[in-house]
C-alpha positions as CSV (number, residue, x, y, z in Angstrom):
1,X,-152.2,27.0,-49.8
2,X,-149.1,27.7,-51.9
3,X,-149.1,26.2,-55.4
4,X,-146.0,24.4,-56.6
5,X,-144.0,26.1,-59.4
6,X,-145.4,25.2,-62.8
7,X,-142.9,23.4,-65.2
8,X,-142.6,26.2,-67.8
9,X,-142.2,29.1,-65.3
10,X,-139.3,31.3,-66.5
11,X,-139.9,30.5,-70.2
12,X,-141.1,33.2,-72.6
13,X,-143.1,32.2,-75.7
14,X,-144.3,34.6,-78.4
15,X,-147.5,33.7,-80.2
16,X,-148.4,35.3,-83.5
17,X,-152.2,35.4,-83.2
18,X,-154.2,33.1,-85.3
19,X,-157.3,30.9,-84.9
20,X,-157.9,27.3,-83.8
21,X,-154.8,25.2,-83.0
22,X,-152.4,28.1,-82.4
23,X,-154.3,30.0,-79.6
24,X,-155.0,26.7,-77.9
25,X,-151.3,25.8,-78.0
26,X,-150.6,29.2,-76.4
27,X,-153.2,28.4,-73.7
28,X,-151.5,25.1,-72.9
29,X,-148.1,26.8,-72.6
30,X,-149.6,29.5,-70.3
31,X,-151.4,26.8,-68.2
32,X,-148.0,25.2,-67.7
33,X,-146.5,28.4,-66.4
34,X,-144.9,30.0,-69.5
35,X,-145.1,33.8,-70.1
36,X,-147.0,33.9,-73.3
37,X,-147.2,37.1,-75.2
38,X,-149.7,37.2,-78.0
39,X,-149.1,39.5,-81.0
40,X,-152.5,40.5,-82.3
41,X,-153.2,42.1,-85.6
42,X,-155.4,45.2,-85.6
43,X,-158.8,44.0,-86.7
44,X,-157.3,40.9,-88.2
45,X,-158.6,38.1,-86.1
46,X,-161.6,36.1,-87.2
47,X,-162.8,36.2,-83.6
48,X,-162.5,39.6,-81.9
49,X,-161.0,38.7,-78.6
50,X,-161.3,42.3,-77.5
51,X,-165.0,41.8,-77.3
52,X,-165.4,38.1,-76.9
53,X,-164.0,36.3,-73.9
54,X,-162.2,33.2,-75.1
55,X,-160.7,30.6,-72.8
56,X,-157.7,30.1,-75.1
57,X,-156.6,33.6,-74.1
58,X,-156.2,32.8,-70.4
59,X,-153.0,33.5,-68.6
60,X,-151.5,35.4,-71.6
61,X,-150.3,38.9,-72.2
62,X,-151.4,40.7,-75.4
63,X,-150.0,43.4,-77.7
64,X,-151.4,44.7,-81.0
65,X,-149.0,45.2,-83.8
66,X,-149.6,45.7,-87.5
67,X,-146.9,43.5,-88.9
68,X,-147.2,45.0,-92.4
69,X,-146.0,48.4,-91.2
70,X,-142.4,49.6,-91.2
71,X,-141.0,49.3,-87.7
72,X,-143.2,46.3,-86.8
73,X,-140.6,43.6,-87.5
74,X,-138.2,45.4,-85.2
75,X,-140.7,45.0,-82.4
76,X,-141.0,41.2,-83.0
77,X,-137.2,40.7,-83.2
78,X,-136.7,42.6,-79.9
79,X,-139.3,40.3,-78.4
80,X,-137.5,37.3,-79.9
81,X,-134.2,38.3,-78.5
82,X,-135.1,37.2,-75.0
83,X,-137.7,34.6,-75.8
84,X,-137.4,30.8,-75.8
85,X,-139.9,30.1,-78.5
86,X,-142.1,31.7,-81.1
87,X,-144.9,30.1,-83.1
88,X,-147.1,31.2,-86.0
89,X,-149.9,29.8,-88.1
90,X,-149.5,31.8,-91.4
91,X,-149.3,30.3,-94.9
92,X,-145.8,29.4,-95.9
93,X,-143.6,32.3,-96.8
94,X,-145.7,35.0,-95.1
95,X,-143.4,35.5,-92.1
96,X,-140.3,35.5,-94.4
97,X,-141.9,38.4,-96.4
98,X,-142.6,40.3,-93.2
99,X,-139.0,39.9,-92.1
100,X,-139.7,37.7,-89.1
101,X,-139.1,34.2,-90.5
102,X,-136.9,31.6,-88.9
103,X,-133.7,33.0,-90.5
104,X,-134.5,36.6,-89.3
105,X,-135.3,35.4,-85.8
106,X,-132.3,33.1,-85.4
107,X,-130.0,35.9,-86.4
108,X,-130.9,37.7,-83.2
109,X,-131.4,34.5,-81.0
110,X,-129.8,31.3,-82.3
111,X,-131.3,29.4,-79.4
112,X,-134.9,30.2,-80.3
113,X,-137.4,27.5,-81.1
114,X,-139.6,28.6,-84.1
115,X,-142.9,26.7,-84.4
116,X,-144.9,26.7,-87.6
117,X,-148.6,25.6,-87.5
118,X,-150.3,24.8,-90.8
119,X,-152.9,22.4,-92.2
120,X,-151.1,21.2,-95.3
121,X,-147.5,21.7,-94.2
122,X,-144.6,24.0,-95.4
123,X,-144.2,22.2,-98.8
124,X,-146.2,20.3,-101.4
125,X,-148.7,21.3,-104.1
126,X,-151.3,22.3,-101.6
127,X,-149.0,24.1,-99.1
128,X,-150.3,27.6,-99.8
129,X,-153.9,26.6,-100.4
130,X,-156.6,27.6,-97.9
131,X,-158.3,24.9,-95.7
132,X,-159.9,24.1,-92.4
133,X,-160.1,21.2,-90.1
134,X,-162.5,19.2,-92.2
135,X,-160.4,19.6,-95.3
136,X,-157.3,18.4,-93.6
137,X,-159.1,15.4,-92.2
138,X,-160.5,14.5,-95.6
139,X,-157.1,13.6,-97.1
140,X,-155.8,11.5,-94.2
141,X,-158.3,8.7,-94.3
142,X,-159.6,9.6,-90.8
143,X,-162.7,11.5,-92.0
144,X,-163.8,8.6,-94.3
145,X,-163.8,6.3,-91.3
146,X,-166.3,8.4,-89.3
147,X,-170.0,8.1,-89.3
148,X,-172.7,5.6,-90.5
149,X,-172.1,3.5,-93.6
150,X,-175.2,4.8,-95.3
151,X,-174.5,8.5,-94.7
152,X,-171.8,11.0,-95.5
153,X,-168.8,11.0,-93.2
154,X,-169.5,12.9,-89.9
155,X,-167.5,16.0,-89.0
156,X,-165.9,15.2,-85.6
157,X,-166.0,18.8,-84.4
158,X,-162.5,20.3,-84.8
159,X,-160.9,18.2,-82.0
160,X,-159.3,15.5,-84.2
161,X,-157.6,17.8,-86.7
162,X,-157.1,21.2,-85.3
163,X,-156.4,20.2,-81.7
164,X,-155.3,16.6,-81.9
165,X,-153.3,16.6,-85.1
166,X,-152.4,20.3,-84.8
167,X,-152.1,21.7,-81.3
168,X,-150.8,18.6,-79.6
169,X,-148.0,17.9,-82.2
170,X,-147.0,21.6,-82.2
171,X,-146.8,21.7,-78.4
172,X,-144.8,18.4,-78.2
173,X,-142.5,19.5,-81.0
174,X,-141.8,22.8,-79.4
175,X,-141.2,21.1,-76.0
176,X,-138.8,18.6,-77.6
177,X,-136.9,21.5,-79.4
178,X,-136.7,23.4,-76.1
179,X,-135.0,20.4,-74.5
180,X,-132.6,20.2,-77.4
181,X,-131.9,24.0,-77.2
182,X,-131.1,23.7,-73.5
183,X,-128.5,20.9,-74.2
184,X,-127.0,22.3,-77.4
185,X,-127.6,26.0,-77.4
186,X,-129.2,25.7,-80.9
187,X,-132.8,26.4,-81.7
188,X,-134.9,24.6,-84.3
189,X,-137.8,25.0,-86.6
190,X,-140.9,22.9,-85.8
191,X,-143.0,22.1,-88.9
192,X,-146.4,21.0,-87.4
193,X,-148.9,20.2,-90.1
194,X,-152.3,18.9,-89.2
195,X,-152.2,16.3,-92.0
196,X,-149.0,14.9,-90.6
197,X,-150.4,14.8,-87.0
198,X,-153.6,13.1,-88.0
199,X,-151.7,10.6,-90.2
200,X,-149.5,9.8,-87.2
201,X,-152.5,9.1,-85.1
202,X,-153.8,6.8,-87.9
203,X,-151.0,4.4,-87.1
204,X,-153.4,2.1,-85.3
205,X,-155.7,1.9,-88.3
206,X,-152.8,1.1,-90.6
207,X,-151.6,-1.5,-88.1
208,X,-155.0,-3.2,-87.9
209,X,-155.4,-3.1,-91.6
210,X,-152.0,-4.7,-92.2
211,X,-153.0,-7.5,-89.8
212,X,-156.3,-8.1,-91.5
213,X,-158.5,-6.5,-88.8
214,X,-159.6,-3.2,-90.5
215,X,-161.5,-2.5,-93.7
216,X,-161.8,0.8,-95.6
217,X,-165.6,0.3,-95.5
218,X,-167.1,2.7,-93.0
219,X,-168.9,1.2,-90.0
220,X,-167.5,-2.2,-90.5
221,X,-164.8,-2.2,-87.9
222,X,-164.2,-2.6,-84.2
223,X,-164.0,1.1,-83.2
224,X,-166.3,2.7,-85.8
225,X,-169.8,1.7,-84.6
226,X,-170.0,-1.7,-86.2
227,X,-169.4,-3.7,-83.1
228,X,-172.5,-4.0,-80.8
229,X,-170.3,-3.6,-77.8
230,X,-168.7,-0.3,-79.0
231,X,-171.3,2.3,-79.8
232,X,-174.1,4.4,-78.3
233,X,-177.7,3.3,-77.6
234,X,-180.8,5.5,-77.2
235,X,-182.6,5.3,-73.8
236,X,-186.3,5.6,-73.0
237,X,-186.0,9.4,-72.5
238,X,-184.2,9.9,-75.9
239,X,-180.8,10.3,-74.3
240,X,-177.9,7.9,-74.8
241,X,-175.5,5.5,-73.1
242,X,-172.0,4.8,-74.4
243,X,-170.9,1.1,-74.5
244,X,-167.2,0.3,-74.7
245,X,-166.8,-3.2,-73.2
246,X,-164.1,-4.5,-75.6
247,X,-162.5,-7.0,-73.2
248,X,-164.4,-10.3,-72.7
249,X,-164.8,-9.9,-68.9
250,X,-166.3,-6.4,-69.3
251,X,-168.6,-7.6,-72.0
252,X,-169.8,-10.5,-69.8
253,X,-170.4,-8.0,-67.0
254,X,-172.5,-5.8,-69.2
255,X,-174.7,-8.7,-70.3
256,X,-175.1,-9.7,-66.7
257,X,-176.2,-6.3,-65.6
258,X,-178.6,-6.1,-68.5
259,X,-180.0,-9.5,-67.6
260,X,-179.2,-10.9,-71.0
261,X,-178.4,-14.6,-71.3
262,X,-175.0,-14.9,-73.1
263,X,-176.2,-18.1,-74.8
264,X,-179.2,-16.3,-76.3
265,X,-177.0,-13.2,-77.2
266,X,-174.3,-15.1,-79.1
267,X,-170.5,-14.8,-79.2
268,X,-169.0,-11.3,-78.7
269,X,-167.1,-11.4,-82.0
270,X,-169.4,-13.5,-84.0
271,X,-169.8,-11.0,-86.9
272,X,-172.8,-12.8,-88.3
273,X,-174.7,-12.3,-85.0
274,X,-173.9,-8.6,-84.8
275,X,-177.0,-7.3,-86.6
276,X,-179.2,-9.3,-84.2
277,X,-177.2,-8.2,-81.2
278,X,-177.6,-4.6,-82.2
279,X,-181.3,-5.0,-82.1
280,X,-181.3,-6.7,-78.7
281,X,-179.3,-4.0,-77.2
282,X,-181.3,-1.2,-78.8
283,X,-184.5,-2.8,-77.4
284,X,-183.0,-3.3,-74.0
285,X,-181.6,0.2,-73.5
286,X,-184.9,1.7,-74.7
287,X,-186.7,0.2,-71.7
288,X,-185.1,2.6,-69.1
289,X,-184.1,6.2,-68.8
290,X,-180.5,7.2,-69.1
291,X,-180.4,8.0,-65.3
292,X,-181.9,4.7,-64.5
293,X,-179.2,2.9,-66.5
294,X,-176.6,5.1,-64.8
295,X,-177.7,3.8,-61.4
296,X,-177.3,0.2,-62.6
297,X,-173.8,0.7,-64.2
298,X,-172.3,3.2,-61.8
299,X,-169.1,2.0,-60.3
300,X,-168.9,-1.2,-62.3
301,X,-166.3,-2.4,-64.8
302,X,-168.9,-2.9,-67.6
303,X,-167.6,0.2,-69.4
304,X,-171.1,1.6,-69.8
305,X,-171.4,5.4,-69.2
306,X,-173.9,8.2,-69.9
307,X,-173.5,10.5,-72.9
308,X,-173.6,13.9,-71.3
309,X,-173.8,17.3,-73.0
310,X,-171.1,19.8,-72.1
311,X,-173.3,21.5,-69.5
312,X,-174.2,18.3,-67.8
313,X,-170.5,17.4,-67.8
314,X,-169.8,20.2,-65.3
315,X,-171.9,18.4,-62.6
316,X,-170.7,14.9,-63.1
317,X,-169.1,13.7,-59.8
318,X,-165.9,12.4,-61.5
319,X,-165.3,15.8,-63.2
320,X,-166.2,17.6,-60.0
321,X,-163.8,15.4,-58.0
322,X,-161.0,16.3,-60.4
323,X,-161.8,20.0,-60.3
324,X,-162.2,19.6,-64.0
325,X,-164.7,22.4,-64.9
326,X,-164.9,25.6,-63.0
327,X,-167.2,28.6,-63.5
328,X,-166.0,32.2,-64.2
329,X,-169.1,34.2,-64.7
330,X,-170.6,32.9,-68.0
331,X,-167.5,30.9,-68.9
332,X,-166.7,27.3,-67.8
333,X,-163.0,26.8,-67.5
334,X,-161.5,23.3,-68.0
335,X,-158.7,22.7,-65.6
336,X,-155.2,22.8,-66.9
337,X,-154.1,19.4,-68.2
338,X,-152.0,17.5,-67.6
339,X,-151.6,17.9,-63.8
340,X,-148.2,18.2,-62.1
341,X,-146.9,17.2,-58.7
342,X,-149.4,17.7,-55.9
343,X,-151.3,20.7,-57.2
344,X,-155.0,19.8,-57.1
345,X,-156.4,23.3,-57.4
346,X,-155.8,26.2,-59.8
347,X,-156.8,29.8,-59.8
348,X,-158.6,30.8,-63.0
349,X,-156.2,33.0,-64.9
350,X,-157.2,36.3,-66.3
351,X,-158.2,36.3,-70.0
352,X,-155.9,38.5,-72.2
353,X,-157.7,41.4,-73.8
354,X,-156.4,42.2,-77.3
355,X,-153.6,44.8,-77.0
356,X,-154.0,45.4,-73.3
357,X,-150.3,44.9,-72.6
358,X,-148.9,46.8,-75.6
359,X,-147.6,49.8,-73.7
360,X,-146.0,47.8,-70.9
361,X,-144.4,45.2,-73.1
362,X,-142.9,47.9,-75.4
363,X,-141.6,49.7,-72.3
364,X,-139.8,46.5,-71.2
365,X,-138.2,46.3,-74.7
366,X,-136.7,49.7,-74.3
367,X,-139.2,51.9,-76.2
368,X,-139.6,55.3,-74.7
369,X,-142.9,57.1,-74.2
370,X,-142.2,59.2,-77.3
371,X,-141.3,56.0,-79.3
372,X,-144.6,54.4,-78.3
373,X,-146.6,57.5,-79.2
374,X,-144.9,57.7,-82.5
375,X,-145.6,54.0,-83.3
376,X,-149.2,54.5,-82.3
377,X,-149.6,57.5,-84.5
378,X,-148.0,55.6,-87.4
379,X,-150.5,52.8,-87.0
380,X,-147.7,50.3,-86.2
381,X,-149.3,49.5,-82.8
382,X,-152.7,49.9,-81.3
383,X,-153.1,51.0,-77.7
384,X,-156.2,50.2,-75.8
385,X,-158.6,53.1,-75.1
386,X,-158.2,54.6,-71.7
387,X,-161.4,54.4,-69.6
């Protein structure tokens, strides 16, 4: 079968290697068909992608350049000349000092989209301070809302900050700027800060608070585990079921399948009854195994589903039907998302090894064999060892 062209085929995007939201953004661009060239630093990555296979490197090409060496900025600017976008995740001012900031890049390619991925943003008193996902979440109000009322806030992995507030806003910003560049011929600078992205996603909380439906008190609101019909319950085999029946008709169906009399249970949004309702549901779900409950709720609109671990998720029939998780040796590859047109299958793209494409990419930029040898001897570039 021939696959339909991917939407970003023909676009070239330069990724200055980093960790977290940046590499994942590059993966999404590559999944959508863009030619993504990663510029790795020699020995500079927190995760050595040369020795550790990482899914966020799939479909990319990789070169290794020491950006601190004379001659390195010239390589980046030559790459930029025929690129559509470049993105980086350094602290503010670093790329300017290296001679590859937005002004430098736009001088050789005015149409370039320049993406900047940070936690705190490009300005403000904390702009140049170190931080990680949890730190960024902590000042947005999102982290305070997560977890049990009697416990410290629960870290939500790094999906909410790094990937939700970071990657997704960087990707959408770059795509928007690419559309602008196609219409106007002028590039742009995309300032994607995790605190801005998470704050944007907090709009629903601010809306509910403004209408009197949300409290700053943790675990006292509709979506934070306070409602008996929107939380997880332990089963007989010490696994869990997720309950999300917000709508009245789905709530009624859940009670019916559980064989609970609505009159005995009380009103769905009777807050005074919630503590007793928690106990009823805890006792009920503890009477059967997770798989037994799955049989009862499978295919219904009760919004009751099993809580799977990431290995169990591979075998779930809905994920399998979507082709959502595919094995590649020891790695499990999530399918590219979102889908486009009628393509329901995808080949697992090769994972970029750090620096594997340095020689070929420099050749295409016009560097001769002598030039490449000289750059390697000077430590500007690193060439992979020949086997």
